[in-house]
MIDOSE-1310 file (N, C-alpha, C; in nm, 2 decimals, decimal comma, always signed):
residues 148
mfid	-0,77/+2,21/+1,87/-0,62/+2,19/+1,85/-0,58/+2,26/+1,73; -0,56/+2,19/+1,62/-0,51/+2,25/+1,50/-0,60/+2,35/+1,44; -0,73/+2,31/+1,43/-0,83/+2,40/+1,37/-0,85/+2,52/+1,47; -0,84/+2,50/+1,60/-0,85/+2,61/+1,69/-0,74/+2,71/+1,67
kine	-0,62/+2,67/+1,64/-0,51/+2,76/+1,62/-0,54/+2,84/+1,49; -0,59/+2,78/+1,39/-0,62/+2,85/+1,27/-0,73/+2,95/+1,29; -0,83/+2,92/+1,37/-0,94/+3,01/+1,40/-0,88/+3,13/+1,47; -0,79/+3,11/+1,57/-0,73/+3,22/+1,64/-0,65/+3,31/+1,55
dikl	-0,58/+3,24/+1,46/-0,50/+3,32/+1,37/-0,58/+3,40/+1,27; -0,70/+3,35/+1,24/-0,80/+3,42/+1,15/-0,84/+3,55/+1,23; -0,88/+3,53/+1,35/-0,92/+3,65/+1,43/-0,81/+3,75/+1,44; -0,69/+3,71/+1,47/-0,58/+3,80/+1,48/-0,55/+3,87/+1,34
amre	-0,56/+3,80/+1,23/-0,54/+3,86/+1,10/-0,65/+3,97/+1,08; -0,78/+3,94/+1,12/-0,88/+4,04/+1,11/-0,85/+4,16/+1,19; -0,81/+4,14/+1,31/-0,78/+4,26/+1,40/-0,67/+4,34/+1,34; -0,57/+4,27/+1,29/-0,45/+4,34/+1,23/-0,47/+4,38/+1,09
krad	-0,58/+4,35/+1,03/-0,62/+4,39/+0,89/-0,51/+4,34/+0,79; -0,48/+4,21/+0,81/-0,38/+4,15/+0,71/-0,47/+4,07/+0,61; -0,51/+4,13/+0,51/-0,60/+4,07/+0,41/-0,55/+3,94/+0,35; -0,42/+3,94/+0,31/-0,36/+3,82/+0,25/-0,36/+3,70/+0,34
dlst	-0,32/+3,73/+0,47/-0,32/+3,62/+0,57/-0,46/+3,57/+0,59; -0,55/+3,66/+0,60/-0,69/+3,63/+0,62/-0,75/+3,54/+0,51; -0,73/+3,58/+0,39/-0,78/+3,50/+0,28/-0,72/+3,36/+0,27; -0,59/+3,35/+0,30/-0,52/+3,22/+0,29/-0,57/+3,13/+0,41
lrml	-0,58/+3,19/+0,53/-0,63/+3,11/+0,64/-0,77/+3,06/+0,62; -0,86/+3,15/+0,56/-1,00/+3,11/+0,54/-1,00/+2,99/+0,44; -0,91/+3,01/+0,33/-0,90/+2,90/+0,23/-0,86/+2,77/+0,30; -0,77/+2,78/+0,39/-0,72/+2,66/+0,46/-0,83/+2,60/+0,54
ltal	-0,90/+2,68/+0,62/-1,01/+2,63/+0,70/-1,12/+2,56/+0,62; -1,15/+2,62/+0,50/-1,24/+2,56/+0,41/-1,19/+2,42/+0,36; -1,06/+2,42/+0,32/-1,01/+2,29/+0,28/-1,01/+2,18/+0,39; -0,99/+2,22/+0,51/-1,00/+2,13/+0,62/-1,14/+2,08/+0,64
knkk	-1,24/+2,17/+0,63/-1,38/+2,14/+0,65/-1,42/+2,04/+0,53; -1,37/+2,07/+0,41/-1,41/+1,98/+0,30/-1,35/+1,84/+0,32; -1,23/+1,83/+0,38/-1,17/+1,70/+0,40/-1,25/+1,63/+0,51; -1,30/+1,70/+0,61/-1,38/+1,64/+0,72/-1,51/+1,59/+0,66
ielg	-1,57/+1,66/+0,57/-1,69/+1,61/+0,50/-1,66/+1,49/+0,42; -1,55/+1,50/+0,34/-1,51/+1,39/+0,25/-1,49/+1,26/+0,33; -1,43/+1,27/+0,45/-1,41/+1,15/+0,54/-1,53/+1,11/+0,61; -1,63/+1,20/+0,62/-1,76/+1,17/+0,69/-1,74/+1,16/+0,84
nkee	-1,64/+1,24/+0,89/-1,62/+1,24/+1,03/-1,72/+1,33/+1,10; -1,77/+1,28/+1,22/-1,85/+1,37/+1,30/-1,75/+1,45/+1,39; -1,64/+1,39/+1,42/-1,54/+1,46/+1,51/-1,45/+1,54/+1,42; -1,36/+1,62/+1,50/-1,26/+1,70/+1,43/-1,16/+1,61/+1,36
lkde	-1,09/+1,66/+1,26/-0,98/+1,59/+1,19/-0,87/+1,57/+1,29; -0,80/+1,46/+1,28/-0,68/+1,43/+1,36/-0,57/+1,53/+1,30; -0,47/+1,55/+1,39/-0,36/+1,64/+1,34/-0,29/+1,59/+1,22; -0,28/+1,46/+1,21/-0,21/+1,40/+1,09/-0,29/+1,43/+0,97
eama	-0,42/+1,42/+0,98/-0,51/+1,44/+0,86/-0,50/+1,59/+0,82; -0,50/+1,67/+0,92/-0,50/+1,82/+0,90/-0,36/+1,86/+0,83; -0,25/+1,79/+0,88/-0,12/+1,82/+0,82/-0,12/+1,78/+0,67; -0,18/+1,67/+0,64/-0,19/+1,62/+0,51/-0,26/+1,72/+0,42
vvks	-0,37/+1,78/+0,47/-0,44/+1,89/+0,39/-0,35/+2,01/+0,37; -0,28/+2,05/+0,47/-0,19/+2,17/+0,46/-0,08/+2,13/+0,36; -0,02/+2,01/+0,37/+0,08/+1,97/+0,27/+0,03/+1,98/+0,13; -0,09/+1,93/+0,11/-0,16/+1,93/-0,02/-0,18/+2,07/-0,07
eikk	-0,22/+2,16/+0,01/-0,24/+2,30/-0,03/-0,10/+2,37/-0,07; +0,00/+2,33/+0,01/+0,13/+2,39/-0,02/+0,18/+2,33/-0,16; +0,16/+2,20/-0,18/+0,19/+2,14/-0,31/+0,12/+2,21/-0,43; -0,01/+2,24/-0,41/-0,09/+2,31/-0,51/-0,03/+2,44/-0,55
rkds	+0,02/+2,51/-0,45/+0,07/+2,64/-0,47/+0,21/+2,63/-0,54; +0,29/+2,53/-0,50/+0,42/+2,51/-0,57/+0,40/+2,49/-0,72; +0,30/+2,40/-0,75/+0,26/+2,38/-0,89/+0,22/+2,50/-0,96; +0,14/+2,59/-0,89/+0,09/+2,71/-0,95/+0,21/+2,80/-0,98
iqay	+0,31/+2,81/-0,88/+0,42/+2,90/-0,90/+0,50/+2,85/-1,03; +0,51/+2,72/-1,04/+0,58/+2,67/-1,16/+0,51/+2,72/-1,29; +0,38/+2,71/-1,29/+0,30/+2,75/-1,41/+0,31/+2,90/-1,43; +0,30/+2,97/-1,32/+0,31/+3,12/-1,34/+0,45/+3,16/-1,39
ndgv	+0,55/+3,10/-1,34/+0,69/+3,13/-1,39/+0,70/+3,09/-1,53; +0,64/+2,98/-1,57/+0,65/+2,94/-1,72/+0,57/+3,04/-1,80; +0,47/+3,10/-1,74/+0,38/+3,20/-1,82/+0,43/+3,34/-1,79; +0,54/+3,36/-1,73/+0,60/+3,49/-1,70/+0,50/+3,58/-1,63
rqdl	+0,45/+3,53/-1,52/+0,36/+3,60/-1,44/+0,41/+3,61/-1,30; +0,52/+3,68/-1,28/+0,59/+3,69/-1,15/+0,50/+3,74/-1,04; +0,41/+3,83/-1,07/+0,32/+3,89/-0,97/+0,24/+3,78/-0,90; +0,18/+3,69/-0,98/+0,10/+3,58/-0,93/+0,19/+3,48/-0,86
adke	+0,31/+3,45/-0,91/+0,40/+3,36/-0,85/+0,44/+3,41/-0,71; +0,46/+3,54/-0,69/+0,49/+3,60/-0,56/+0,37/+3,59/-0,47; +0,25/+3,60/-0,52/+0,13/+3,59/-0,43/+0,12/+3,44/-0,38; +0,15/+3,35/-0,47/+0,14/+3,21/-0,43/+0,25/+3,18/-0,33
qaei	+0,37/+3,23/-0,35/+0,48/+3,21/-0,25/+0,45/+3,27/-0,11; +0,38/+3,38/-0,11/+0,34/+3,44/+0,02/+0,24/+3,35/+0,09; +0,15/+3,28/+0,01/+0,06/+3,19/+0,07/+0,13/+3,07/+0,12; +0,23/+3,02/+0,05/+0,31/+2,91/+0,10/+0,38/+2,94/+0,23
dils	+0,43/+3,07/+0,24/+0,49/+3,11/+0,37/+0,39/+3,11/+0,48; +0,27/+3,15/+0,46/+0,17/+3,15/+0,56/+0,13/+3,00/+0,60; +0,11/+2,92/+0,50/+0,08/+2,78/+0,52/+0,19/+2,70/+0,59; +0,31/+2,73/+0,56/+0,43/+2,66/+0,62/+0,43/+2,67/+0,77
kymp	+0,37/+2,78/+0,82/+0,37/+2,79/+0,97/+0,30/+2,68/+1,04; +0,22/+2,61/+0,97/+0,14/+2,50/+1,03/+0,20/+2,36/+1,00; +0,31/+2,36/+0,94/+0,38/+2,23/+0,91/+0,49/+2,21/+1,01; +0,52/+2,09/+1,04/+0,63/+2,06/+1,13/+0,76/+2,10/+1,07
eqms	+0,86/+2,13/+1,15/+0,99/+2,16/+1,10/+1,05/+2,06/+1,00; +1,10/+2,10/+0,89/+1,15/+2,00/+0,79/+1,29/+1,96/+0,83; +1,32/+1,83/+0,80/+1,45/+1,77/+0,83/+1,55/+1,84/+0,74; +1,67/+1,85/+0,79/+1,78/+1,90/+0,70/+1,82/+1,79/+0,60
eadv	+1,89/+1,84/+0,50/+1,94/+1,74/+0,40/+2,03/+1,64/+0,46; +2,11/+1,69/+0,55/+2,21/+1,60/+0,61/+2,14/+1,48/+0,69; +2,03/+1,52/+0,76/+1,96/+1,42/+0,83/+1,89/+1,32/+0,74; +1,84/+1,37/+0,63/+1,77/+1,29/+0,53/+1,88/+1,19/+0,47
ekiv	+2,00/+1,25/+0,44/+2,11/+1,16/+0,38/+2,14/+1,05/+0,47; +2,15/+1,07/+0,61/+2,17/+0,97/+0,70/+2,07/+0,86/+0,69; +1,94/+0,90/+0,69/+1,83/+0,80/+0,68/+1,84/+0,72/+0,55; +1,87/+0,79/+0,44/+1,88/+0,72/+0,31/+2,00/+0,62/+0,32
devi	+2,11/+0,66/+0,37/+2,22/+0,57/+0,39/+2,19/+0,44/+0,47; +2,11/+0,46/+0,58/+2,07/+0,35/+0,66/+1,98/+0,26/+0,58; +1,88/+0,31/+0,51/+1,79/+0,23/+0,43/+1,87/+0,16/+0,32; +1,95/+0,22/+0,25/+2,03/+0,16/+0,14/+2,12/+0,05/+0,19
sgie	+2,18/+0,07/+0,31/+2,27/-0,03/+0,36/+2,19/-0,15/+0,41; +2,06/-0,13/+0,44/+1,98/-0,25/+0,48/+1,92/-0,33/+0,37; +1,94/-0,28/+0,24/+1,89/-0,35/+0,13/+2,01/-0,41/+0,05; +2,00/-0,54/+0,02/+2,10/-0,61/-0,06/+2,09/-0,56/-0,20
nask	+2,21/-0,54/-0,26/+2,22/-0,51/-0,40/+2,13/-0,39/-0,44; +2,14/-0,28/-0,36/+2,06/-0,16/-0,38/+2,10/-0,10/-0,52; +2,00/-0,08/-0,60/+2,02/-0,02/-0,73/+1,90/+0,07/-0,77; +1,90/+0,12/-0,89/+1,79/+0,20/-0,94/+1,66/+0,12/-0,94
anfg	+1,67/-0,01/-0,95/+1,56/-0,10/-0,96/+1,48/-0,10/-0,82; +1,55/-0,07/-0,72/+1,49/-0,06/-0,58/+1,45/+0,08/-0,54; +1,45/+0,17/-0,64/+1,42/+0,31/-0,60/+1,29/+0,33/-0,53; +1,18/+0,26/-0,57/+1,05/+0,28/-0,51/+1,05/+0,22/-0,37
qimg	+1,12/+0,11/-0,35/+1,13/+0,05/-0,22/+1,20/+0,14/-0,12; +1,31/+0,19/-0,17/+1,40/+0,28/-0,09/+1,32/+0,41/-0,05; +1,26/+0,47/-0,15/+1,18/+0,59/-0,12/+1,07/+0,56/-0,02; +1,00/+0,45/-0,03/+0,89/+0,41/+0,06/+0,95/+0,40/+0,20
evmk	+1,06/+0,33/+0,22/+1,12/+0,32/+0,35/+1,16/+0,45/+0,41; +1,23/+0,53/+0,33/+1,28/+0,66/+0,38/+1,16/+0,75/+0,42; +1,05/+0,75/+0,34/+0,94/+0,84/+0,37/+0,87/+0,79/+0,50; +0,87/+0,66/+0,52/+0,81/+0,60/+0,65/+0,89/+0,65/+0,76
ktkg	+1,02/+0,65/+0,75/+1,11/+0,69/+0,86/+1,10/+0,84/+0,89; +1,09/+0,92/+0,79/+1,08/+1,06/+0,81/+0,95/+1,11/+0,85; +0,84/+1,03/+0,84/+0,71/+1,06/+0,88/+0,66/+1,20/+0,84; +0,68/+1,24/+0,72/+0,63/+1,37/+0,67/+0,72/+1,49/+0,70
eadg	+0,83/+1,46/+0,77/+0,92/+1,57/+0,80/+1,02/+1,61/+0,70; +1,02/+1,53/+0,59/+1,11/+1,56/+0,48/+1,03/+1,57/+0,35; +1,08/+1,66/+0,27/+1,01/+1,69/+0,14/+1,04/+1,57/+0,04; +0,94/+1,52/-0,02/+0,96/+1,41/-0,11/+1,06/+1,44/-0,23
gvvs	+1,06/+1,56/-0,27/+1,15/+1,60/-0,38/+1,30/+1,59/-0,33; +1,32/+1,64/-0,21/+1,46/+1,63/-0,15/+1,50/+1,49/-0,14; +1,41/+1,40/-0,08/+1,44/+1,26/-0,06/+1,47/+1,20/-0,19; +1,39/+1,22/-0,30/+1,41/+1,16/-0,43/+1,55/+1,20/-0,49
aivn	+1,58/+1,33/-0,47/+1,71/+1,37/-0,53/+1,83/+1,31/-0,46; +1,82/+1,29/-0,32/+1,92/+1,23/-0,25/+1,93/+1,08/-0,28; +1,82/+1,01/-0,29/+1,82/+0,87/-0,33/+1,88/+0,85/-0,47; +1,84/+0,93/-0,56/+1,90/+0,92/-0,70/+2,05/+0,94/-0,70
kkls	+2,10/+1,04/-0,62/+2,24/+1,07/-0,61/+2,31/+0,95/-0,55; +2,26/+0,89/-0,45/+2,32/+0,78/-0,38/+2,33/+0,65/-0,47; +2,22/+0,63/-0,55/+2,21/+0,51/-0,63/+2,29/+0,52/-0,76; +2,34/+0,64/-0,80/+2,41/+0,66/-0,93/+2,56/+0,65/-0,91
């Protein structure tokens, strides 16, 4: 399933001699195997578990980009961005901000006296409803905007 798709993409990257894609995909495959070992699974990872690994790898690269930009290393930041672009192909389509706003409005209207004190509760509910299809940073910004 998910890992099979990555293996096929690795073969394609080898045939087409795309070194950057190849190294990124091999890194992803290694991260998935490490997660499988960590969980002690004899079977393949479920798609949800694999998506969590991909999301984690993307987050690591976003953090690296921030550090490289702070250190004025644009070349390395560009390399990390290219890896994010490759990894993003394996993530589900992200929800638009308008869709996230609708869900935030629904959750806030369902909570009496919604305020900044309920921020964690609101975030939890929204993230459950979006099921990983919305970026946590986007959700956080929208919730903050609605509560202020």
